[in-house]
KERO-869754 format. One record per atom (N, C-alpha, C): x, y, z. Coordinates in steps of 0.2 Angstrom, whole numbers, padded with zeros to 4 digits, always signed. Each point is the difference from the previous one (the first is absolute). Layout:
N
XYZ
...
//
This chain:
383
-0023-0031+0223
+0005-0002-0003
+0000+0005-0008
+0004+0002-0003
+0001+0003-0006
+0001-0005-0006
-0006-0003-0002
+0000-0004-0006
+0000+0002-0007
+0005-0002-0003
+0002+0002-0006
-0007+0001-0004
-0005-0005+0000
-0007+0000-0004
-0004+0007+0002
+0002+0003+0007
-0004+0006+0001
+0004+0005-0005
+0005+0001-0003
+0002+0004-0004
-0002-0001-0007
-0004-0005-0001
-0003-0004-0006
+0007+0000-0005
+0002-0006+0000
+0006+0000-0005
-0002-0006-0003
+0002+0001-0008
-0002-0006-0005
+0008-0002-0001
+0000-0006+0000
+0008-0003-0001
+0000-0003-0007
+0005+0001-0005
+0000-0004-0006
+0007-0002+0000
-0001-0007-0003
+0007-0004-0001
+0003+0002-0005
+0004+0004+0000
+0004+0003-0005
+0007-0002-0002
+0001+0000-0005
+0008-0002-0002
+0005+0006+0003
+0005-0002+0005
+0002+0005+0004
+0006+0003-0004
+0001-0003-0005
+0007+0002-0004
-0002+0003-0007
-0007+0003-0001
-0002+0003-0005
+0001+0007+0000
+0005+0003-0006
+0001+0007-0001
+0004+0003+0006
-0001+0005+0003
+0004+0003+0005
-0002-0002+0007
-0006-0003+0001
-0004+0000+0005
+0004-0007+0004
+0005+0001+0003
+0003-0006+0003
+0000+0001+0008
-0004-0006+0004
-0001+0001+0007
+0007-0001+0003
+0001+0004+0006
+0005-0001+0004
-0001-0007+0003
+0005-0003+0004
+0000-0006+0002
-0005+0000+0006
+0000+0006+0004
-0005+0001+0005
-0008+0000-0002
+0000+0003-0005
-0007+0000-0004
-0003-0005-0003
+0006-0006-0001
-0003-0007-0003
-0002-0002+0005
+0004+0000+0007
-0003-0004+0007
-0006+0002+0001
-0002+0006-0001
-0007+0004+0003
-0004-0004-0004
+0001+0000-0007
-0005-0003-0005
-0003-0006+0002
+0007-0005+0001
-0002-0007+0001
-0004-0001+0006
+0001+0004+0005
-0003+0000+0007
-0008+0001-0002
-0002+0005-0005
-0007+0002-0001
-0002-0005-0003
+0003-0003-0005
-0003-0006-0005
-0002-0005+0004
+0005-0003+0005
-0002-0004+0005
-0006+0001+0004
+0000+0005+0003
-0005+0002+0005
-0003+0007-0002
-0006+0001-0004
-0003+0005-0002
-0002+0005+0005
-0001-0003+0006
-0003+0003+0006
+0005+0003+0005
+0007-0001-0002
+0005+0002+0005
+0001+0007+0000
+0001+0004+0006
+0000+0005+0002
+0007+0003-0002
+0001+0008+0001
+0007+0002-0001
+0004-0001+0006
-0003+0000+0006
+0004-0002+0006
+0002-0007+0000
-0004-0006-0002
+0002-0006+0000
+0006-0001-0007
+0001+0003-0004
+0005+0000-0005
+0006+0004+0003
-0002+0005+0003
+0007+0003+0005
+0003-0006+0004
-0005-0002+0004
+0003-0005+0005
+0003-0006-0003
-0002-0003-0006
+0003-0006-0003
+0007+0002-0003
+0000+0007-0002
+0006+0001-0004
+0005+0004+0005
-0004+0002+0005
+0006+0003+0005
+0001+0008-0001
-0004+0003-0004
+0000+0006-0001
-0004+0004+0003
-0001+0008-0001
-0005+0004+0002
-0007-0001-0004
-0006+0002+0004
-0006-0001-0005
+0001+0006-0004
+0002+0006+0003
+0000+0006-0005
+0005-0002-0007
+0004-0003+0001
+0004-0003-0006
-0004-0005-0004
-0004-0004+0002
-0004-0004-0003
-0006+0003-0004
-0002+0007+0003
-0004+0005-0004
+0004+0003-0006
+0005+0002+0002
+0005+0003-0007
-0001-0005-0005
+0002-0006+0001
+0001-0005-0004
-0006-0001-0004
-0004-0001+0003
-0007-0002-0003
-0003+0007-0004
+0001+0006+0002
-0001+0005-0005
+0004+0001-0006
+0007-0003+0001
+0004-0001-0006
-0003-0004-0005
-0002-0007+0003
-0002-0005-0005
-0008+0003-0003
-0002+0004+0003
-0007+0002-0003
+0002+0005-0006
+0005+0005+0002
+0001+0005-0005
+0004-0004-0007
+0003-0006+0001
+0003-0003-0006
-0005-0004-0004
-0006+0000+0004
-0005-0005-0004
-0001-0008+0002
+0004-0002+0006
+0001-0007+0002
-0006-0001+0005
-0002+0005+0003
-0007+0001+0004
-0005+0005-0001
-0006-0002-0002
-0005+0004-0003
-0006-0001+0002
-0004+0003+0000
-0007+0000+0001
-0004+0000+0006
-0005-0004+0002
-0004+0001+0005
-0001-0007+0006
+0002-0005-0003
-0001-0006+0005
+0006-0005-0004
+0000-0005+0004
+0005-0005-0002
-0002-0004-0006
+0003+0000-0005
-0003-0004-0006
+0007-0001-0004
+0002-0008+0000
+0006-0002-0003
-0002-0002-0008
+0006+0003-0004
-0002-0002-0007
+0007-0003-0002
-0001-0005-0006
+0006-0003-0002
+0004+0005-0005
-0004+0005-0003
+0003+0005-0004
-0002+0007+0000
+0003+0005+0000
-0002+0006+0001
-0004+0002-0005
-0004+0007+0002
-0005+0001-0005
+0002+0003-0006
-0007+0000-0004
+0001+0003-0007
-0001+0008+0003
+0004+0006-0003
-0002+0006+0002
-0002+0004-0006
-0005+0002+0001
-0003+0006-0006
+0001+0007+0002
+0003+0003-0004
+0000+0008+0001
-0003+0004-0006
-0004+0004+0002
-0003+0003-0004
-0008+0004+0001
-0004+0002-0004
-0005+0004+0000
-0005-0004+0004
-0005+0005+0003
-0006-0003+0004
-0006+0005-0001
-0004-0001-0002
-0006+0005+0000
-0008-0002+0000
-0004+0004+0002
-0008-0004-0001
-0001+0001-0007
-0002-0004-0004
-0003-0001-0006
-0007+0003+0000
-0003+0004-0005
-0008+0001-0001
+0001-0002-0007
-0004-0005-0001
-0001-0002-0009
-0006+0001-0002
-0003+0003-0005
-0006+0001-0003
-0001-0005-0005
-0005-0003+0000
-0002-0006-0005
-0008+0003-0004
+0001+0002-0006
-0005+0002-0004
-0006-0006-0001
-0006+0001+0000
-0005-0005-0002
+0000-0002-0008
+0002+0007-0003
+0000-0002-0008
+0006+0004-0002
-0001+0002-0007
+0006+0005-0004
+0000+0007+0004
+0006+0001+0002
+0000+0007+0002
+0000+0005-0004
-0004+0005+0003
-0002+0007-0004
+0005+0004+0004
+0004+0004-0004
+0005+0005+0003
-0005+0006+0001
+0003+0003+0005
-0003+0006+0002
-0007+0001+0003
-0001-0008+0003
-0007+0000+0002
+0001-0005+0007
-0006+0001+0003
-0001-0006+0005
-0002-0006-0002
+0006-0006+0002
-0003-0007-0003
-0002-0003+0006
-0006-0004+0000
-0001-0004+0006
+0005-0006-0001
+0001-0002+0006
+0004-0007+0001
+0001-0001+0008
+0006-0003+0000
+0001-0003+0007
+0007+0003+0003
+0000+0002+0006
+0007+0003+0002
+0003-0005+0006
+0006-0002+0000
+0003-0004+0005
+0005+0003+0003
+0001-0001+0007
+0005+0003+0003
+0005-0006+0004
+0005+0001-0001
+0006-0007+0002
+0006+0003+0001
+0004-0005+0003
+0007+0001+0000
+0003-0001-0007
+0006+0004-0003
+0003+0001-0005
+0008+0001+0002
+0002+0003-0007
+0007+0001-0001
+0004-0006-0001
+0004+0001-0005
+0004-0006-0004
+0003-0004+0007
+0005+0003+0004
+0003-0004+0005
-0005-0004+0004
-0004+0005+0003
-0006-0004+0005
-0003-0005-0003
-0004+0001-0007
-0001-0006-0003
+0004-0006-0001
+0006+0001-0001
+0005-0006-0002
+0000-0003+0008
+0000+0004+0005
+0002-0002+0007
-0006-0005+0002
-0006+0003-0002
-0007-0003+0002
-0001-0008-0004
+0002+0000-0006
+0001-0004-0004
+0004-0006+0003
+0005+0001+0001
+0006-0005+0003
-0003-0001+0007
-0003+0002+0004
-0003-0002+0006
-0006-0006-0001
-0004+0002-0005
-0005-0004-0001
+0002-0007-0004
+0006+0000-0003
+0003-0005-0002
+0004-0004+0006
+0000+0003+0005
+0004-0004+0006
+0006+0001+0001
+0003+0006-0003
+0007+0001+0000
+0002+0006+0006
+0005-0002+0005
+0002+0005+0004
+0001+0007-0002
-0003+0004+0001
+0002+0008-0003
+0001+0005+0006
+0003+0004-0002
-0001+0007+0003
-0001+0006-0004
-0002+0006+0003
-0001+0005-0005
+0003+0006+0003
+0004+0004-0005
+0003+0008+0002
-0003+0003-0004
-0004+0005+0002
-0003+0005-0005
-0003+0007+0006
-0002+0005-0004
-0002+0007+0004
-0008+0000+0001
-0003+0001+0006
-0006+0002+0002
-0002+0005+0003
-0004+0003+0000
-0003+0007+0003
-0003-0003+0006
-0001+0005+0005
-0002-0002+0006
-0007+0002+0000
-0004-0005-0004
-0006+0002-0001
-0005-0007+0000
-0006+0002-0001
-0005-0006-0001
+0003-0006-0006
+0000+0003-0005
+0003-0003-0007
+0007-0004+0002
+0003+0003+0003
+0007-0004+0004
-0001-0005+0003
-0005+0002+0005
-0001-0006+0005
-0003-0007-0003
-0004+0002-0006
-0005-0005-0003
+0006-0003-0004
+0005+0002-0003
+0004-0004-0005
+0005-0005+0006
+0002+0004+0005
+0005-0003+0005
-0003-0006+0002
-0006+0000+0003
-0005-0004+0003
-0001-0007-0005
-0001+0003-0005
-0003-0005-0005
+0007-0006-0003
+0006+0005+0001
+0005-0006-0001
+0002-0004+0005
+0000+0003+0006
+0000-0004+0007
-0005-0005+0000
-0006+0000-0002
-0005-0005-0001
+0002-0006-0004
+0004+0001-0004
+0001-0006-0004
+0008-0001+0000
+0002+0001+0005
+0007-0003+0003
+0007+0003-0002
-0001+0007-0003
+0006+0003-0002
+0002+0005+0005
+0008-0002+0001
+0002+0004+0005
+0001+0008-0001
-0003+0004+0004
+0001+0008-0002
+0003+0003+0004
+0006-0002+0005
+0002+0003+0004
+0006+0005-0002
+0000+0000-0006
+0005+0005-0004
-0002+0005-0004
-0007+0000+0001
-0003+0006-0005
+0002+0007+0004
-0002+0005-0004
+0003+0007+0003
-0007+0004+0000
-0002+0002+0005
-0007+0005+0001
+0001+0007+0001
-0002+0004-0006
+0002+0006+0002
-0007+0004+0001
+0001+0006+0006
-0006+0003+0002
-0002+0007-0005
+0005+0001-0005
-0002+0008-0003
-0001-0004-0007
-0001-0005-0002
-0002-0002-0007
-0005-0005-0001
-0005+0001-0003
-0006-0006-0002
+0002-0005-0003
-0003-0006+0003
+0001-0007-0006
-0001+0001-0006
+0003-0003-0004
-0001+0001-0007
-0006-0003-0002
-0003+0004-0006
-0006-0002-0003
+0001-0001-0007
-0004-0006-0003
+0001+0000-0007
-0007-0001-0003
-0002+0003-0004
-0006+0001-0003
+0000-0003-0007
-0005-0005-0002
+0001-0003-0008
-0008-0001-0002
+0000+0002-0006
-0007-0001-0003
+0002-0005-0006
-0005-0006+0001
+0002-0005-0005
-0005+0001-0006
+0002-0004-0006
-0006+0002-0005
-0004-0006+0000
-0005-0001-0005
-0004-0005-0001
+0003-0007+0000
+0007+0000-0003
+0003-0007+0000
+0004-0001+0007
-0001+0004+0004
+0004+0000+0007
+0006+0000-0001
+0002+0004-0005
+0008+0003-0001
-0001+0007+0003
+0007+0003+0002
+0000+0006+0003
+0000+0006-0005
-0006+0004+0001
+0000+0005-0004
+0004+0006+0001
+0001+0002+0006
+0004+0005+0003
+0000-0001+0007
+0006+0003+0003
+0000-0001+0008
+0004+0007+0003
-0001+0002+0006
+0004+0006+0003
+0003-0003+0006
+0005+0001+0002
+0003-0003+0006
+0003+0007+0004
-0001-0001+0007
+0003+0005+0004
+0004-0004+0005
+0007+0000-0002
+0005-0004+0004
+0006+0003+0002
-0002+0007+0002
+0006+0003+0002
+0003-0002+0006
-0003-0004+0004
+0004-0002+0007
+0006-0004-0002
-0001-0005-0006
+0006-0004-0002
+0006+0004+0001
+0000+0005-0002
+0006+0006-0001
+0003-0001+0007
-0003-0001+0006
+0004+0000+0006
+0004-0006+0002
+0000-0006-0006
+0003-0005+0002
+0007+0001-0004
+0004+0005+0004
+0007+0002-0003
+0005-0005+0001
+0006+0000-0002
+0005-0004+0001
+0002-0001+0007
-0001+0007+0004
+0001-0001+0007
-0004-0003+0003
-0007+0000-0001
-0004-0005+0003
+0000-0008-0001
+0002-0001-0006
+0001-0007-0002
+0007-0003+0003
+0004+0005+0001
+0007-0002+0003
-0002-0003+0007
-0005+0002+0003
-0001-0001+0007
-0002-0009+0001
-0002-0002-0007
-0004-0007+0000
+0007-0003-0004
+0005+0001-0001
+0004-0003-0005
+0002-0006+0001
+0002-0002+0008
+0001-0007+0002
-0005-0005-0001
-0007+0003+0002
-0006-0004-0001
-0001-0003-0008
+0001+0007-0003
+0000-0003-0008
+0004-0004-0002
+0008+0000+0001
+0005-0005-0001
-0002-0006+0002
-0004-0001+0006
-0001-0006+0003
-0008-0003-0003
-0002+0002-0005
-0006-0002-0003
+0002-0006-0004
-0004-0005-0001
+0001-0005-0006
+0002+0003-0006
-0005+0005-0002
+0001+0004-0006
-0004+0006+0001
+0001+0006-0005
-0004+0006+0001
-0003+0001-0006
-0007+0001+0000
-0005+0003-0006
+0000+0007+0002
+0001+0004-0006
-0001+0006+0000
-0003+0004-0006
-0005+0006+0001
-0003+0002-0006
+0003+0008-0001
-0001+0002-0005
+0003+0007-0002
-0003+0006+0001
-0005-0002+0006
-0004+0006+0004
+0006+0004+0003
+0005-0003+0003
+0004+0003+0004
+0004+0005-0004
+0002+0005+0004
+0005+0006-0003
+0007-0003-0003
+0001+0003-0005
+0006-0002-0005
+0006-0001+0005
+0001+0005+0005
+0007-0001+0004
-0001-0006+0004
-0007-0002+0001
+0000-0006+0006
+0001-0006-0004
-0003-0001-0006
+0002-0006-0004
+0007-0001-0002
+0003+0006-0002
+0008-0001+0000
+0003-0002+0005
-0002+0002+0006
+0003+0000+0006
-0001-0009+0003
-0005-0002-0003
-0002-0007+0003
+0004-0004-0006
+0000+0001-0007
+0003-0005-0003
+0008+0001+0000
+0002+0005+0001
+0008+0001+0000
+0003-0002+0007
-0003+0002+0005
+0004+0000+0007
-0004-0007+0005
-0005-0003-0003
-0002-0005+0005
+0000-0006-0004
+0002-0005+0004
+0002-0006-0003
-0006-0006+0000
-0003+0001-0005
-0007-0004-0001
-0001-0003-0008
-0004-0005-0001
-0003-0001-0005
-0007+0004-0001
+0001+0005-0004
-0006+0004-0001
-0005-0001-0006
-0006-0002+0001
-0005-0001-0005
-0003+0007-0001
-0001+0002-0006
-0002+0007-0002
-0006-0001-0003
-0005+0004+0002
-0006+0002-0004
+0001+0007-0004
-0001+0001-0006
+0002+0006-0003
-0006+0006+0001
-0006-0003+0001
-0007+0004+0003
-0002+0004-0007
+0004+0004-0002
-0002+0004-0007
+0006+0002-0004
-0001+0003-0005
+0005+0001-0005
+0003+0007+0004
-0003+0004+0002
+0004+0006+0003
+0003-0002+0007
-0002-0004+0003
+0004-0002+0008
+0006-0005-0003
-0001-0004-0005
+0005-0004-0003
+0007+0004-0001
-0001+0007-0002
+0005+0004+0000
+0005+0000+0005
-0003-0002+0005
+0006+0000+0007
+0004-0006-0001
+0000-0004-0004
+0003-0006+0000
+0007+0001-0005
+0000+0004-0004
+0004+0000-0006
+0008-0001+0001
+0002+0004+0007
+0005+0001+0002
+0003-0007+0004
-0004-0004+0002
+0001-0006+0003
-0002-0007-0001
-0002+0000-0007
-0002-0007-0003
+0004-0005+0003
+0008+0001-0001
+0004-0006+0002
-0001-0002+0007
-0004+0002+0004
-0001-0001+0008
-0006-0004+0001
-0004-0001-0005
-0006-0003+0000
+0001-0007-0001
-0003-0004+0005
-0001-0008+0000
-0005-0002-0004
-0005+0003+0000
-0006-0003-0005
-0005+0007-0001
-0001+0000-0006
-0005+0008-0002
-0006-0004-0004
-0006+0003+0002
-0007-0001-0003
-0001+0007-0003
-0001-0001-0007
-0003+0006-0004
-0005-0002-0005
-0005+0006+0000
-0004-0002-0006
+0003+0002-0007
-0003+0000-0006
+0003+0001-0006
+0001+0008+0000
-0004+0004+0003
+0002+0007-0001
+0007+0001+0005
+0001-0001+0006
+0004+0000+0003
+0006-0002-0003
+0000-0007-0002
+0006-0003-0004
+0002+0004-0006
-0004+0004-0003
+0000+0003-0006
+0005+0005+0003
-0002+0004+0004
+0004+0005+0003
+0006-0001+0002
+0002-0006+0004
+0007-0002+0003
+0004-0002-0005
-0003-0004-0005
+0004-0003-0006
+0001+0004-0005
-0004+0004-0002
+0002+0006-0006
-0003-0003-0006
-0005-0006+0000
-0002-0002-0005
-0009+0000-0001
-0003+0000-0005
-0008+0000+0000
-0002-0007+0001
-0004-0002+0003
-0003-0007+0000
-0006-0002-0001
-0001-0004-0006
-0006+0000-0003
-0001-0008-0001
+0005-0004+0002
-0002-0007-0002
+0004-0003+0006
-0001-0007+0001
+0004-0005+0004
+0008+0001-0001
+0001+0000-0007
+0008+0001-0002
+0001+0006+0002
-0003+0006+0000
+0003+0007+0002
+0002-0001+0007
-0006-0003+0004
+0001-0001+0007
+0007-0004+0003
+0001-0005-0004
+0006-0005+0000
+0007+0004-0001
+0000+0005-0005
+0006+0004-0001
+0001+0005+0006
-0006+0004+0002
+0000+0002+0006
+0002-0002+0006
-0001-0006+0002
+0002-0004+0005
+0008-0001-0001
+0001-0002-0007
+0008+0000+0001
+0004+0006+0000
-0003+0006-0002
+0003+0006+0002
+0001+0001+0007
-0006-0001+0004
+0000+0002+0007
+0005-0006+0004
+0001-0004-0003
+0004-0007+0004
+0007+0003-0002
+0002+0003-0005
+0007+0002-0003
+0001+0007+0005
-0005+0003+0002
+0002+0006+0004
+0001-0002+0007
+0000-0006+0002
+0002-0003+0007
-0006-0003+0003
-0005+0000-0001
-0006-0002+0003
+0001-0008+0001
-0001-0003+0006
+0002-0008+0000
-0007-0003-0003
-0006+0001+0001
-0004-0002-0003
-0006+0003-0002
-0004+0000-0005
-0005+0005-0002
-0007-0003-0002
-0006+0002+0001
-0006-0001-0003
-0003+0005-0003
-0003+0000-0006
-0003+0005-0003
-0006-0003-0003
-0005+0003+0004
-0008-0001-0001
-0002+0004-0005
-0004-0004-0006
-0001+0002-0005
-0008-0001-0002
-0004+0001+0006
-0007+0000+0000
-0004-0007-0003
-0004+0000-0005
-0002-0006-0001
+0005-0005-0005
+0005+0002-0002
+0004-0004-0003
+0005-0004+0005
+0000+0002+0006
+0004-0004+0005
+0005+0004+0003
+0006-0004+0001
+0006+0003+0003
+0007-0003-0004
+0004+0004+0002
+0007-0003-0001
+0005+0001+0005
+0004-0005+0000
+0005+0000+0007
+0008-0002-0003
+0004+0004+0002
+0007+0000-0002
+0004-0001+0007
+0005-0005+0000
+0006+0000+0006
+0006-0003-0004
+0005-0001+0003
+0007-0002-0003
-0001-0007-0004
-0005-0003+0002
-0001-0008-0004
-0006-0001-0002
-0004+0006-0001
-0008-0002-0001
-0003+0006-0005
-0003-0001-0005
-0003+0003-0003
-0008-0002-0002
-0005+0001+0004
-0007-0002-0001
-0004+0003-0001
-0006-0003-0004
-0007+0004-0001
-0005-0004+0003
-0005+0003+0004
-0004-0002+0004
-0007+0003-0003
-0006-0004-0001
-0006+0004-0002
-0006-0004+0004
-0005+0003+0000
-0006-0003+0004
-0006+0002-0004
-0005-0005+0001
-0005+0000-0004
-0005+0007+0001
-0005+0001-0005
-0004+0006+0001
-0005+0000+0006
-0001+0005+0003
-0005+0000+0006
-0004+0007+0000
-0005-0001+0004
-0004+0007+0002
+0004+0003+0005
+0001+0007+0000
+0004+0004+0004
-0006+0003+0004
+0001+0000+0008
-0005+0004+0003
+0004+0007+0002
+0006-0001+0002
+0005+0006+0003
+0007-0002-0002
+0003+0004-0004
+0007-0001-0002
+0005+0004+0003
-0001+0004+0006
+0003+0004+0003
+0004-0004+0005
+0000-0006+0003
+0004-0003+0004
+0003-0006-0003
-0001-0001-0006
+0003-0006-0002
+0008+0000+0000
+0003+0006-0002
+0007-0001+0000
+0003+0000+0008
-0003+0002+0004
+0001-0001+0008
+0000-0008+0002
-0006-0003-0002
+0000-0007+0002
+0006-0004-0005
+0001+0002-0005
+0005-0003-0005
+0007-0001+0004
+0002+0007+0002
+0006+0002+0004
-0001-0006+0007
-0004+0001+0003
-0001-0005+0007
+0000-0007-0002
-0003-0002-0005
+0000-0008-0002
+0007-0001-0002
+0004+0004-0004
+0006-0001-0001
+0005+0000+0007
-0001+0004+0003
+0005+0000+0006
-0001-0006+0004
-0007-0002+0001
-0001-0006+0004
+0003-0005-0003
+0000-0001-0007
+0003-0005-0004
+0007-0002+0002
+0004+0007-0001
+0006-0001+0003
+0002-0001+0006
-0005+0001+0005
+0001-0001+0007
-0001-0008+0002
-0005-0002-0004
-0001-0007+0001
+0004-0005-0005
+0004+0003-0002
+0005-0004-0006
-0003-0003-0005
-0006+0003-0004
-0002-0004-0004
+0005+0001-0007
-0001-0004-0006
+0004+0000-0005
-0002+0005-0004
+0004+0002-0005
-0002+0007-0004
-0007+0000-0003
-0001-0006-0004
-0006+0000-0003
-0006+0001+0005
+0001-0003+0004
-0005-0002+0006
-0002+0008+0003
+0005+0003+0001
+0000+0006+0003
-0004+0005-0004
+0002+0001-0006
-0003+0004-0005
-0007-0002-0001
-0001-0006-0001
-0008-0002+0000
-0004+0002+0007
+0003+0000+0005
-0003-0001+0007
-0001+0008+0000
+0005+0004-0002
-0001+0008+0001
-0005+0002-0006
+0000-0003-0005
-0005+0003-0006
-0008-0003+0004
+0000-0005+0001
-0007-0002+0004
-0002+0004+0004
+0005+0003+0005
-0002+0004+0006
-0004+0007-0004
+0004+0002-0005
-0003+0006-0003
-0007-0002-0004
-0001-0006-0002
-0006-0002-0002
-0006+0000+0005
+0002-0002+0006
-0004+0001+0006
-0002+0006+0001
+0005+0004+0000
-0001+0007+0001
-0005+0004-0004
+0001-0001-0006
-0004+0001-0006
-0007-0001+0001
-0001-0004+0001
-0008-0002+0003
-0004+0002+0006
+0005+0004+0003
-0003+0003+0007
-0001+0007-0002
-0005+0003+0004
-0001+0008+0000
+0005+0002+0005
+0004-0003+0004
+0005+0001+0005
+0007+0001-0004
+0004+0005+0003
+0007+0001-0004
+0004-0006+0004
-0002-0005+0003
+0005-0004+0003
-0004-0008-0001
+0004-0005+0001
-0003-0006+0000
-0006-0001+0005
-0005-0002-0001
-0006-0002+0006
+0002-0007+0003
+0000+0001+0006
+0002-0006+0005
-0004-0006-0003
-0006+0000-0002
-0003-0005-0002
+0002-0003-0007
+0003+0004-0003
+0003-0001-0007
+0006-0004+0000
+0003-0001+0006
+0008-0002+0000
+0000-0006-0003
-0005-0005+0002
-0001-0007-0002
-0001+0000-0007
-0001+0004-0004
-0002+0000-0007
+0007+0001-0005
+0005+0002+0004
+0006+0002-0003
+0003-0006-0005
+0000-0005+0003
+0004-0005-0003
-0005-0003-0006
-0007+0000+0001
-0004-0001-0005
+0001+0005-0006
+0001+0006+0001
+0002+0005-0005
+0006-0002-0004
+0005-0003+0004
+0006-0002-0003
-0002-0004-0006
-0003-0003-0001
-0002-0005-0006
-0003+0005-0005
+0000+0006+0001
-0004+0005-0006
+0007+0004-0002
+0005-0002+0003
+0008+0003-0002
+0004-0004-0004
+0002+0002-0006
+0004-0005-0005
+0008+0003+0000
//
């Protein structure tokens, strides 16, 4: 018997009226039969509906293309996935034992791990138990295998990643100083340029069917503009860097949520930020440019938040920093998770800040699994 489980299908209970992805009556009938009997075969569906098995196969293929049927085995969810689109790379981080001596060999520790803003956010969301999928570019190499398998192991859906034979997986090299802040970094991320609008168009239905979409600005500018202007979704955007934030200038009004540090916010708002008050003014300017909600992080001073109804300032207590390179990614994951679980605004901002504090205490660029339980404790250090 040709059972659907042999084709390794994962079914999600999606809103059939979302966006342009509306099921035909026949597709709806097939979905209901699959939900009632996950082991039903294509032939059994054909017999019940009095149609040919080949027709059933066509309908199932259409459902898969539209994002209603995904994955590798039957798992039903009450809500669609959070989809993350962005950079994925191998991180090589150097930690000096003492003050860095320039133009010399410095004793220390070197750690290799999965990285990339989008991938880090995705990993953090998975560790927070959010249903999440990732769309990114990987080389057909050992580094790509390591990253993809690492995501799969923590429950991330990787069915829609792109794998390229002619380009290596991205690599990011960072050297931290004795204060565990970044001294300098070099990245080789040419593969991300292959994520063109045409490539993402192939995933449009699935992207529109997601609960929400988190995107970093490592993507090509043309792809960012395509997604923001042509795809119906709530986009949560991480600026990544000042240079990459330039890609957002022409489509700020399409952004549902923006996270920027003081330097990125300075560029996008056009004002210098030296205080909490400056950051609040910058957030007002960005809101007036059309962004629905914005967070500006201002280092040890905390953060400011702005939306239509709220202007808030959140700060946290001083702490010892082990590694600052993953804090922003952890914050974004915590914020999106807070939205997904319908936290109130203050709780959401405190939770996101607590996630970043947990990341700051780790040598890893993501929240360590053993530290998940300490997030709520860290919320007590946020005011």
